C-alpha positions in Angstrom: -3.2 17.6 12.2 -7.2 17.3 11.5 -8.6 14.1 12.0 -11.3 13.1 9.4 -15.1 12.4 10.7 -16.1 9.1 10.8 -12.6 7.3 10.0 -12.8 6.1 13.7 -15.1 3.3 12.8 -13.6 1.5 10.2 -13.2 -1.3 11.9 -9.5 -2.0 13.8 -7.5 0.6 12.3 -8.9 3.8 14.1 -5.6 5.2 13.3 -6.5 6.1 9.5 -8.4 8.8 10.4 -5.0 10.2 11.9 -2.8 9.6 8.8 -1.8 12.3 6.4 -2.5 10.7 3.6 -4.8 7.4 2.7 -5.2 6.1 -0.9 -8.3 3.9 -1.0 -7.9 0.7 -4.3 -10.8 -0.3 -5.8 -11.5 -2.7 -9.0 -14.5 -2.7 -10.9 -15.0 -6.7 -10.6 -18.0 -6.4 -13.1 -16.4 -4.9 -16.1 -16.3 -6.8 -19.3 -12.6 -5.8 -19.8 -10.9 -6.1 -16.2 -13.2 -8.2 -14.1 -11.0 -11.2 -14.1 -7.7 -9.1 -12.8 -9.5 -6.5 -11.5 -8.8 -7.3 -8.2 -5.2 -8.7 -8.8 -4.3 -5.2 -11.0 -5.5 -2.9 -8.0 -3.4 -5.0 -5.3 -0.4 -4.5 -8.1 -0.7 -1.2 -8.3 -0.9 -0.5 -4.7 2.0 -2.3 -3.8 3.4 -0.6 -6.5 2.7 2.9 -4.9 3.7 1.5 -1.3 7.6 0.7 -3.2 7.4 3.9 -4.6 6.9 5.5 -1.3 9.2 4.3 0.5 12.0 5.0 -1.9 11.3 8.4 -1.2 11.1 8.0 2.8 7.8 7.4 2.8 6.0 4.7 5.1 3.1 3.3 4.5 0.6 0.5 6.2 -1.4 -1.8 4.2 -4.7 -2.4 5.7 -7.0 -5.0 4.2 -9.4 -5.2 7.7 -12.1 -2.3 7.2 -15.7 -2.4 7.1 -15.9 -1.9 3.2 -19.5 -0.6 3.0 -18.6 2.3 5.7 -15.5 3.4 3.5 -18.1 3.6 0.4 -20.3 5.4 2.8 -17.6 8.0 3.4 -16.1 8.2 0.3 -19.2 8.4 -1.8 -17.7 5.6 -4.2 -20.2 3.6 -6.3 -21.5 0.2 -5.4 -20.8 -1.3 -8.3 -16.8 -1.0 -7.5 -15.4 -3.1 -4.8 -12.7 -1.7 -2.2 -9.6 -4.0 -2.1 -7.7 -2.2 0.4 -6.3 0.5 1.7 -2.8 2.4 2.2 -2.0 5.0 4.6 1.0 7.3 3.6 3.1 9.3 5.8 6.8 9.9 7.4 7.9 7.3 10.2 7.7 8.7 13.3 11.1 6.1 13.9 12.5 3.4 12.1 12.4 -0.4 13.1 15.3 -2.5 13.8 16.0 -4.7 10.4 14.3 -8.9 11.0 16.4 -10.7 10.9 15.4 -12.7 7.3 15.1 -16.3 7.2 17.2 -18.7 4.5 16.5 -18.6 0.6 16.2 -22.3 1.1 13.5 -21.7 3.7 11.5 -19.9 1.6 11.8 -21.3 -2.2 11.8 -24.5 -3.2 13.4 -26.0 -6.8 11.4 -28.7 -8.9 9.2 -30.1 -5.9 8.3 -29.1 -2.7 
């Protein structure tokens, strides 16, 4: 697979350039119609992509630590848009063991903390 140029300098996540697919979630935080919820809407849409991908056997990695200006420069994203997150997609090389889950009563409370 051909490595994408420039993506090795996005910060910690140098593997982005090796991913077969990556998605950039962005939001128009200046829009009169959507600005209040634009970031939340972008995050929800990306999470739905992650869930849908997994049902098809495609793995993903949510990336929140990146150099936003570098991403915008590389992909020619207009300054008015905010890059919310990146998600890489691909077929997993291995299947990790399921981690032990916390009991429900340790995760949620009812009517009080």
